[in-house]
C-alpha positions as CSV (number, residue, x, y, z in Angstrom):
1,M,97.6,-49.3,-20.1
2,P,93.7,-50.3,-18.7
3,P,92.1,-47.8,-16.5
4,R,91.9,-48.4,-13.1
5,L,89.0,-49.2,-11.4
6,R,88.2,-48.9,-7.3
7,S,87.0,-51.7,-5.2
8,T,84.0,-50.4,-4.5
9,N,82.5,-49.9,-7.7
10,L,83.0,-53.7,-8.5
11,P,80.2,-56.1,-8.3
12,S,80.3,-58.4,-5.1
13,S,80.7,-62.2,-5.8
14,S,78.7,-63.3,-3.0
15,A,75.8,-60.8,-3.4
16,P,73.1,-61.5,-6.4
17,S,72.9,-59.0,-9.4
18,I,71.9,-58.7,-13.0
19,S,73.7,-60.8,-15.2
20,C,75.6,-58.2,-17.6
21,S,78.3,-58.8,-20.1
22,S,81.9,-57.9,-19.0
23,S,82.6,-55.7,-21.5
24,R,79.2,-53.6,-20.5
25,P,79.0,-51.1,-17.2
26,Q,77.3,-52.4,-14.6
27,C,73.0,-52.1,-14.8
28,I,71.8,-50.4,-11.8
29,S,68.0,-50.7,-11.2
30,Q,66.4,-47.2,-10.1
31,P,63.1,-47.3,-8.8
32,A,59.9,-45.6,-11.0
33,R,59.1,-42.3,-9.9
34,L,55.7,-42.1,-9.0
35,T,55.7,-38.3,-8.8
36,R,57.2,-35.8,-11.0
37,D,58.6,-32.4,-9.0
38,F,57.5,-29.2,-9.8
39,S,60.7,-27.5,-10.5
40,Q,63.7,-29.0,-12.0
41,T,65.8,-29.2,-9.2
42,S,66.2,-32.0,-7.3
43,C,65.4,-29.8,-3.6
44,Q,62.9,-31.3,-1.8
45,Q,62.5,-27.8,0.5
46,I,61.2,-24.6,-0.6
47,T,62.2,-20.9,0.7
48,L,60.3,-18.5,3.7
49,R,59.1,-16.2,1.2
50,R,57.5,-19.0,-1.1
51,R,55.8,-20.3,2.2
52,K,54.4,-17.5,3.2
53,F,52.8,-16.9,-0.5
54,Y,51.0,-19.9,-0.3
55,E,49.9,-18.8,3.3
56,W,48.6,-15.5,2.3
57,M,47.3,-17.4,-0.9
58,N,45.0,-19.8,1.3
59,G,44.0,-16.7,3.7
60,P,43.9,-13.0,3.3
61,G,44.7,-13.9,-0.5
62,R,41.6,-15.9,-0.9
63,Q,39.0,-13.2,-0.8
64,L,40.8,-11.9,-4.2
65,K,39.5,-15.4,-5.8
66,E,36.0,-14.7,-5.9
67,P,35.3,-10.7,-6.9
68,L,32.3,-9.1,-5.5
69,P,29.6,-7.9,-7.9
70,N,29.9,-4.8,-9.5
71,S,32.9,-4.2,-7.6
72,T,36.8,-4.1,-8.3
73,N,39.3,-6.9,-7.4
74,Y,42.4,-4.6,-6.2
75,L,44.9,-5.0,-3.4
76,G,44.3,-1.8,-2.2
77,A,40.5,-2.5,-1.1
78,Y,41.7,-5.0,1.6
79,D,43.9,-4.5,4.5
80,R,46.9,-7.3,5.2
81,Y,44.3,-9.6,6.8
82,G,42.2,-9.7,4.0
83,N,39.4,-7.5,5.2
84,L,37.3,-4.9,3.0
85,I,38.6,-1.7,4.0
86,R,35.2,0.4,3.0
87,A,33.0,-2.4,4.5
88,P,30.8,-1.4,7.5
89,P,31.3,-3.1,10.9
90,N,27.9,-5.1,10.5
91,W,28.7,-6.5,7.2
92,Q,29.8,-9.8,6.2
93,R,30.9,-11.1,2.9
94,P,28.7,-13.5,1.4
95,D,30.8,-16.6,1.5
96,A,32.4,-15.9,5.1
97,S,29.8,-18.2,6.6
98,Q,30.6,-21.0,4.2
99,Q,34.1,-20.7,4.8
100,S,33.5,-20.5,9.1
101,S,31.4,-24.0,8.6
102,L,34.2,-25.6,6.2
103,A,36.7,-24.9,8.7
104,N,34.9,-26.4,11.7
105,K,34.1,-29.5,9.5
106,Q,38.1,-29.9,9.2
107,P,39.4,-33.4,11.0
108,A,41.8,-32.9,13.7
109,M,45.2,-34.3,13.3
110,K,46.0,-36.9,15.2
111,A,49.0,-36.2,18.3
112,E,51.4,-38.8,16.2
113,E,51.0,-36.8,12.9
114,V,51.9,-33.6,15.0
115,T,54.9,-34.9,16.5
116,R,56.3,-36.5,13.4
117,D,55.5,-33.1,11.6
118,A,57.6,-31.2,14.6
119,E,60.1,-33.6,14.2
120,A,60.8,-33.3,10.3
121,E,60.3,-29.2,10.5
122,K,63.3,-29.6,13.2
123,A,65.5,-31.5,10.6
124,L,65.0,-29.0,7.8
125,P,66.7,-25.5,8.3
126,E,65.8,-22.5,9.4
127,G,62.7,-20.9,7.1
128,Q,62.4,-23.8,5.0
129,E,59.6,-26.4,5.0
130,D,58.9,-30.0,3.5
131,L,57.3,-29.4,-0.4
132,D,55.4,-32.5,-0.2
133,K,53.4,-31.3,2.9
134,L,52.7,-28.2,1.3
135,D,51.3,-29.6,-2.0
136,E,49.0,-31.7,0.1
137,A,48.0,-28.5,2.0
138,I,46.9,-26.6,-1.4
139,L,45.6,-29.6,-2.4
140,E,43.2,-29.8,0.4
141,G,42.2,-26.1,0.4
142,A,41.4,-26.7,-3.7
143,A,39.2,-29.4,-3.0
144,E,37.2,-27.2,0.1
145,E,36.7,-24.5,-2.3
146,S,35.5,-27.2,-4.9
147,N,33.0,-28.8,-2.5
148,G,31.5,-25.4,-0.8
149,K,32.1,-23.0,-4.1
150,P,30.7,-19.4,-2.6
151,S,27.8,-18.2,-4.7
152,R,27.6,-14.4,-5.5
153,K,24.6,-13.5,-3.0
154,E,23.6,-9.7,-2.3
155,P,24.7,-8.9,1.1
156,P,22.0,-9.4,3.9
157,E,19.6,-6.1,4.3
158,G,20.7,-3.4,7.0
159,S,24.8,-4.3,6.0
160,E,24.7,-2.7,2.3
161,L,28.1,-2.3,0.8
162,P,29.3,1.5,0.5
163,P,30.4,2.3,-3.1
164,E,33.6,2.7,-3.9
165,T,36.4,4.9,-3.0
166,A,39.6,6.1,-4.3
167,E,41.2,3.8,-2.2
168,D,39.7,0.9,-3.9
169,L,41.0,2.0,-7.2
170,R,44.4,1.6,-6.1
171,P,45.8,-2.0,-7.7
172,F,49.2,-1.4,-6.5
173,P,49.6,-0.9,-2.5
174,S,53.1,0.5,-2.7
175,N,52.3,3.1,-4.9
176,Q,50.0,5.7,-3.4
177,F,49.6,8.2,-6.2
178,F,48.1,5.3,-9.3
179,R,44.6,5.4,-9.5
180,S,42.7,3.2,-12.1
181,Q,40.6,5.0,-14.7
182,P,37.3,3.7,-15.7
183,V,37.0,2.2,-18.9
184,L,33.5,2.4,-21.3
185,S,31.2,-0.4,-20.3
186,E,29.9,-2.4,-23.2
187,P,26.3,-1.1,-23.3
188,L,27.7,2.2,-23.6
189,R,29.8,1.2,-26.5
190,E,26.8,-0.1,-28.2
191,A,24.6,3.0,-27.3
192,I,27.5,5.3,-28.7
193,Y,27.5,3.1,-32.0
194,Q,24.1,3.2,-32.4
195,R,23.9,7.0,-31.8
196,V,26.4,7.6,-34.8
197,M,25.6,4.9,-37.3
198,R,21.8,4.4,-36.8
199,D,20.9,8.3,-36.2
200,G,23.4,9.7,-38.4
201,A,24.5,12.0,-35.5
202,T,27.7,13.6,-35.9
203,V,30.7,12.7,-33.5
204,S,30.8,16.1,-31.7
205,L,27.3,15.8,-30.8
206,A,27.8,12.2,-29.3
207,S,30.7,13.3,-27.5
208,V,28.6,16.1,-25.6
209,E,25.8,13.7,-25.1
210,F,27.5,10.8,-23.5
211,G,30.6,12.5,-22.1
212,V,33.2,11.0,-23.8
213,S,36.1,13.0,-26.1
214,N,35.8,12.9,-30.1
215,E,38.6,10.8,-29.9
216,R,37.5,8.0,-28.1
217,V,33.9,8.1,-29.8
218,G,35.7,7.8,-33.2
219,A,37.8,4.9,-31.8
220,V,34.8,3.0,-30.5
221,V,32.8,3.5,-33.9
222,R,35.6,2.2,-35.5
223,L,36.0,-0.9,-33.1
224,K,32.3,-1.7,-33.1
225,Q,32.3,-1.6,-37.1
226,M,35.1,-4.2,-37.1
227,E,33.2,-6.5,-34.8
228,K,30.0,-6.6,-36.7
229,E,32.4,-7.6,-39.8
230,W,34.1,-9.7,-38.0
231,I,30.5,-11.6,-36.8
232,A,29.4,-11.5,-40.0
233,Q,32.1,-13.2,-41.3
234,G,31.9,-15.9,-38.7
235,K,35.1,-15.1,-36.8
236,R,35.2,-16.2,-33.4
237,L,35.4,-13.1,-31.0
238,A,37.2,-13.2,-27.4
239,I,33.8,-12.2,-25.6
240,P,34.4,-14.3,-22.5
241,Y,38.2,-12.6,-21.9
242,S,36.4,-9.2,-22.2
243,K,33.5,-9.8,-19.8
244,A,36.5,-11.3,-17.4
245,V,38.6,-7.8,-17.8
246,L,35.4,-5.4,-17.7
247,E,34.3,-7.3,-14.4
248,M,38.0,-6.8,-12.8
249,L,38.4,-2.9,-14.1
250,P,36.1,0.2,-12.7
251,T,33.2,0.9,-16.1
252,T,31.0,3.9,-16.9
253,P,27.7,2.7,-16.9
254,H,25.3,3.8,-20.1
255,I,22.0,5.9,-18.5
256,D,19.3,4.6,-20.9
257,T,16.8,7.9,-21.4
258,S,14.2,5.6,-23.0
259,I,13.5,4.3,-20.2
260,P,10.7,6.4,-18.2
261,A,12.6,6.0,-14.7
262,N,15.9,7.9,-16.4
263,R,14.5,10.5,-18.8
264,N,15.5,13.3,-15.9
265,K,18.8,11.5,-15.6
266,R,22.0,13.2,-16.8
267,P,24.2,10.9,-18.4
268,I,27.9,10.0,-16.2
269,T,30.4,12.1,-17.7
270,H,33.6,9.5,-18.3
271,E,36.6,11.8,-19.0
272,P,36.8,15.9,-19.8
273,I,35.7,16.7,-23.2
274,N,36.7,20.1,-23.5
275,D,40.3,20.2,-22.6
276,L,42.5,22.8,-24.6
277,I,45.4,20.9,-26.5
278,V,48.5,22.9,-26.0
279,H,49.5,24.4,-29.5
280,P,53.1,23.9,-30.8
281,A,53.4,27.9,-31.6
282,T,52.5,28.8,-27.5
283,R,55.4,27.2,-26.1
284,Q,57.5,30.0,-26.6
285,Q,57.9,32.8,-24.3
286,L,56.9,36.4,-25.7
287,F,57.1,40.3,-24.6
288,V,54.4,42.1,-26.4
289,P,54.2,45.7,-25.8
290,V,50.6,46.8,-24.9
291,S,48.9,50.3,-24.2
292,E,47.1,50.8,-21.0
293,S,44.3,51.8,-22.5
294,R,43.8,48.6,-24.5
295,H,41.6,45.9,-23.8
296,F,43.7,42.9,-24.7
297,T,41.7,39.9,-25.3
298,R,42.6,36.0,-26.3
299,A,42.0,36.6,-30.0
300,D,45.2,39.6,-29.3
301,A,47.2,37.0,-27.5
302,G,46.7,34.1,-30.6
303,R,47.4,36.5,-32.8
304,A,50.7,37.2,-31.1
305,F,52.0,33.9,-31.0
306,D,50.8,33.2,-34.9
307,N,48.8,35.4,-37.2
308,D,46.6,32.0,-37.8
309,L,46.4,30.5,-34.4
310,L,42.7,31.3,-33.0
311,P,41.7,32.2,-29.5
312,A,41.4,29.4,-26.7
313,D,37.4,29.8,-27.1
314,A,37.5,28.8,-30.6
315,R,40.3,26.1,-30.5
316,I,38.4,23.7,-27.8
317,P,36.8,20.6,-29.3
318,H,33.2,22.3,-27.9
319,P,33.2,25.8,-28.2
320,E,29.3,25.7,-28.1
321,L,29.4,24.7,-24.5
322,V,31.2,28.0,-23.8
323,H,28.1,30.0,-25.4
324,A,25.3,28.1,-23.6
325,E,27.0,28.8,-20.4
326,R,27.3,32.6,-21.1
327,E,23.9,32.5,-21.9
328,I,22.8,30.3,-18.7
329,E,24.8,33.1,-16.8
330,L,22.5,35.5,-18.6
331,G,19.2,34.1,-17.3
332,L,17.9,33.4,-20.7
333,S,15.1,31.0,-21.1
334,L,15.3,27.5,-22.6
335,Q,13.3,28.5,-25.7
336,E,15.4,31.5,-26.5
337,R,19.1,29.4,-25.8
338,T,17.5,26.4,-28.2
339,R,16.9,29.2,-30.7
340,R,20.4,30.7,-30.6
341,A,22.1,27.6,-30.8
342,E,20.1,26.0,-33.5
343,Q,21.4,29.4,-35.3
344,R,25.0,28.9,-34.5
345,M,24.8,25.4,-35.6
346,E,23.2,26.9,-39.2
347,A,25.9,29.4,-39.4
348,M,28.7,26.9,-38.8
349,Q,26.8,24.0,-41.3
350,A,27.1,27.0,-43.7
351,E,30.6,28.3,-43.1
352,K,31.3,24.3,-43.7
353,R,30.2,24.2,-46.9
354,K,31.4,27.6,-48.2
355,I,35.0,26.6,-47.3
356,E,34.1,22.7,-49.1
357,E,32.6,24.8,-52.4
358,A,35.8,27.0,-52.3
359,K,38.1,23.5,-52.4
360,L,35.9,22.0,-55.4
361,A,36.4,25.2,-57.1
362,E,40.0,25.6,-56.9
363,I,40.2,21.6,-57.9
364,R,37.9,22.1,-60.7
365,A,40.0,25.1,-61.8
366,Q,43.2,22.9,-62.5
367,K,44.1,21.0,-65.1
368,V,45.8,17.6,-64.4
369,V,47.6,15.7,-66.9
370,P,48.4,12.2,-65.8
371,K,51.7,10.8,-66.7
372,R,53.4,7.4,-65.9
373,R,55.1,8.3,-62.9
374,W,53.7,12.0,-61.4
375,D,50.6,14.1,-62.7
376,F,51.6,17.6,-63.7
377,V,49.1,19.9,-62.7
378,F,48.3,23.5,-64.2
379,R,46.3,26.5,-62.8
380,D,45.8,29.8,-64.9
381,V,47.3,33.0,-62.8
382,S,47.2,36.7,-63.6
383,V,49.7,39.2,-63.5
384,D,47.6,41.4,-61.7
385,A,47.3,38.9,-58.2
386,V,50.9,40.2,-56.9
387,G,49.3,43.5,-56.1
388,R,50.2,46.9,-56.1
389,D,53.6,46.2,-54.4
390,G,54.2,42.7,-55.8
391,R,53.9,40.9,-52.5
392,D,50.7,39.4,-52.3
393,H,50.7,35.8,-51.7
394,R,48.4,35.0,-54.5
395,G,50.6,35.8,-57.1
396,T,53.3,34.0,-58.8
397,G,56.7,33.5,-57.5
398,W,56.1,35.7,-54.4
399,R,58.2,33.3,-52.3
400,Y,61.4,34.4,-54.9
401,G,63.4,37.4,-55.4
402,V,61.5,39.2,-52.4
403,P,63.4,39.1,-49.6
404,H,61.3,39.4,-46.1
405,Q,62.0,42.7,-44.3
406,D,63.9,41.5,-41.6
407,R,66.6,40.6,-44.1
408,K,67.3,43.9,-45.3
409,K,70.2,46.2,-43.4
410,G,69.4,49.2,-42.2
411,V,65.8,48.0,-41.2
412,V,64.5,48.4,-37.2
413,K,63.4,45.0,-35.9
414,I,62.3,46.2,-32.7
415,P,58.4,47.8,-32.2
416,T,58.7,51.5,-32.6
417,K,55.2,52.1,-32.0
418,V,52.2,50.9,-29.7
419,E,48.7,50.0,-31.3
420,A,46.3,51.9,-29.4
């Protein structure tokens, strides 16, 4: 049975039409589209939220497109009307006069256009407007910015911009507790690399001089070395991207002491360099009985948690700074403090050499027999190494066969005396 066709779909015999075969469906001519929609949907209307976003982008949000020199570009630095919060009353943005002149030069709309737009807005649902009209407004704003692009000039005299505050470092206005932390500037990174690689300074010394932690100094040196290797190999670097990011973030500048004007200036501390790392052995709670007449020190507290745990003054990254502050409190002269610091440095280097020599002697005392899958290591031992009681750790097999005292029956496991 042939399919039924409605009469409205059949071509009229009186109206002219395009000649098509009876076996083929009717050909309908459609006008060519001159423009393409921004979205895939065919709706020519936008929501109220999108309209308000474009209004903010062409209004208060336009201040964020051209950031101020040597300043961050965060939303927390501006109010809802696009005004800089920390700016004094008599301060003007460098591009404010240009924007006002461009606004005055805009031609007034004709009465017919205003009436037609008002009628079109009434025809649309509430909270929506025509997408074509919005696109024209955006294009006009872009053309105005391209014709009168603001230049980065210094503010006029008598209206200097104050430095950034904590509110200027708040990128998310809804989060009142997040503050953007500064990053190392490119001159400071290069100075750290040159101080370590060219001058031969240690990582600890560079950390104290520049106010950067040991871990960050090591990371800067490694990344800078990789960067110079890539430059030598002819690889392309993302330098424009790096500059753009550094312009938007707070940075720690480098104070070059080789310049005569900066000789008496101290470097700007980037971060705390002497923070104490929490040791896993100190995470437990202990009750240690101590005599009232005994002076319980930090060294005693370290031994209470672990026999090999050093006190806090020795576990910090820069223990020499503690000695320097104590000597300053004692009122010692600069020459005396320098002499004592040199003595401590020499003693530290001697201790390191002693430990390295002991490790080398232990390696030389071993006999290594290489095999296909593993190596056999032999070391000479003595029977007398176990000591008188046979519990010395240097003896062979001291871990096996001799149980600890707390594993035996009848052994008192609580303290029975207090050390004086």
